[in-house]
C-alpha positions in Angstrom: 20.1 65.7 -16.6 20.5 64.6 -13.0 17.1 63.8 -11.3 15.4 63.6 -14.7 12.5 61.1 -15.0 13.3 58.7 -17.8 11.1 56.0 -19.3 13.0 53.1 -20.9 11.0 50.6 -23.0 12.6 47.3 -23.7 14.4 47.6 -20.3 14.5 43.9 -19.4 17.7 43.1 -21.4 20.4 44.4 -23.6 20.8 48.1 -24.2 17.7 48.9 -22.1 19.0 47.1 -19.1 22.5 48.5 -19.4 21.1 52.0 -19.8 18.8 51.6 -16.8 21.8 50.7 -14.6 23.9 53.6 -16.0 21.2 56.2 -15.6 20.4 55.1 -12.0 24.0 55.6 -11.1 23.8 59.1 -12.5 20.8 59.8 -10.1 17.9 59.7 -12.5 14.5 58.4 -11.7 13.5 55.6 -14.0 10.4 53.9 -15.3 11.4 50.5 -16.7 9.0 48.9 -19.2 9.1 45.4 -20.7 6.9 42.4 -21.2 9.0 39.9 -19.1 8.2 40.6 -15.4 11.0 38.5 -13.8 13.7 40.0 -16.0 12.3 43.5 -15.6 12.1 43.2 -11.8 15.7 41.9 -11.7 17.0 45.0 -13.6 14.9 47.3 -11.4 16.5 45.7 -8.3 19.9 46.6 -9.6 19.0 50.3 -9.9 19.5 51.2 -6.2 15.8 52.0 -5.6 15.7 54.5 -8.4 13.5 52.4 -10.8 9.8 51.7 -11.0 9.0 48.7 -13.1 5.9 48.5 -15.3 5.1 45.3 -17.2 3.6 46.2 -20.5 3.5 45.5 -24.2 4.3 48.8 -25.8 3.2 47.6 -29.2 -0.4 48.0 -27.8 -1.5 51.7 -27.5 -3.6 51.1 -24.4 -0.5 49.7 -22.6 1.6 52.7 -23.6 -1.1 55.0 -22.3 -1.0 53.1 -19.0 2.8 53.5 -18.8 2.5 57.3 -19.4 -0.2 57.6 -16.8 1.8 55.4 -14.3 5.0 57.3 -14.8 3.3 60.6 -14.2 1.4 59.3 -11.2 4.6 58.0 -9.7 7.0 60.9 -10.4 4.8 63.8 -11.5 6.4 64.1 -14.9 8.3 62.5 -17.7 11.5 64.2 -19.0 12.8 61.6 -21.4 11.0 58.8 -23.3 13.4 56.1 -24.7 11.9 53.8 -27.4 14.1 50.8 -27.2 11.8 48.0 -28.2 12.6 46.2 -31.4 13.3 42.9 -33.2 15.9 42.3 -35.8 15.4 40.0 -38.8 17.5 36.8 -38.7 16.4 35.2 -41.9 16.6 36.1 -45.6 13.6 38.1 -46.9 12.6 35.2 -49.1 12.1 33.1 -46.0 9.9 35.6 -44.1 6.2 34.9 -43.7 3.5 37.6 -43.6 3.3 36.9 -39.9 7.0 37.6 -39.5 6.7 40.9 -41.3 3.6 41.9 -39.2 5.5 41.1 -36.0 8.5 43.2 -37.0 6.3 46.1 -37.9 4.3 45.8 -34.7 7.4 45.7 -32.5 9.7 48.1 -34.4 7.3 50.7 -35.8 4.1 50.6 -33.7 5.9 50.6 -30.4 7.9 53.7 -31.3 5.0 55.5 -32.8 2.6 54.8 -29.9 5.3 55.9 -27.5 5.8 59.2 -29.3 2.1 59.8 -29.7 1.2 59.1 -26.1 4.0 61.0 -24.4 3.9 64.1 -26.7 0.8 65.7 -25.2 2.6 65.6 -21.8 5.7 67.1 -23.3 3.7 69.8 -25.0 1.9 70.7 -21.8 5.3 71.2 -20.0 7.0 72.7 -23.1 9.8 70.3 -22.4 10.7 66.7 -23.1 12.9 64.4 -25.3 12.1 61.2 -27.3 15.1 59.0 -28.1 14.6 56.1 -30.6 16.9 53.2 -30.6 16.7 50.8 -33.6 16.5 47.0 -33.9 19.7 45.4 -35.3 20.0 43.1 -38.2 21.5 39.6 -37.9 25.3 40.1 -38.3 25.6 37.0 -40.5 23.6 38.2 -43.4 23.5 41.7 -44.9 20.5 40.5 -46.9 18.4 40.5 -43.8 18.9 44.2 -43.1 16.6 45.5 -45.8 13.4 45.3 -43.8 15.0 46.5 -40.6 16.4 49.5 -42.4 12.9 50.4 -43.6 11.6 50.1 -40.1 14.4 52.4 -38.9 13.6 54.7 -41.7 9.9 54.8 -40.7 10.9 55.6 -37.1 13.4 58.3 -38.2 10.8 59.8 -40.5 8.3 60.0 -37.7 10.8 61.5 -35.2 12.0 63.9 -37.8 8.5 65.2 -38.6 8.0 65.8 -34.9 11.0 68.0 -34.7 10.2 69.9 -37.9 6.7 70.7 -36.8 7.5 71.8 -33.3 9.9 74.7 -33.1 11.4 75.8 -29.8 9.1 78.1 -27.9 6.1 77.3 -30.1 2.9 76.1 -28.5 1.6 73.9 -31.3 
């Protein structure tokens, strides 16, 4: 996978930031995506010149399209798209508001679906490419908070699974 072009969403902290540093050390070209400009640029600076930072909200389809276009303009292709944006639930379900649920769905589901939808035409045109979906974690203090996050993970997994079932190796669909 050396010299692959990898897009990492949610790259300004946590798993995304650690993954960016690791992949840069392995010689990969990176497109790092997050909403927080200062944190994102700090991570990019630690990637030995191998990272291009794009500030974007990937829960907005137009922003995802801008990331895909920017990555291709910069590196000529995308080999791997990593959906790493997500938000865990830290309260009991009985304490969640409709706005809380909408935000979790926006971040955990829409961001992943938009990423897959926008990068797949590029992958199909090249007959190559990989999508990797990370999941948001639940608050460790309360298993009761994991229900909605599990449903979000299930939605992501279902979408990713349907992509692999519909697209067989060597097919041009």
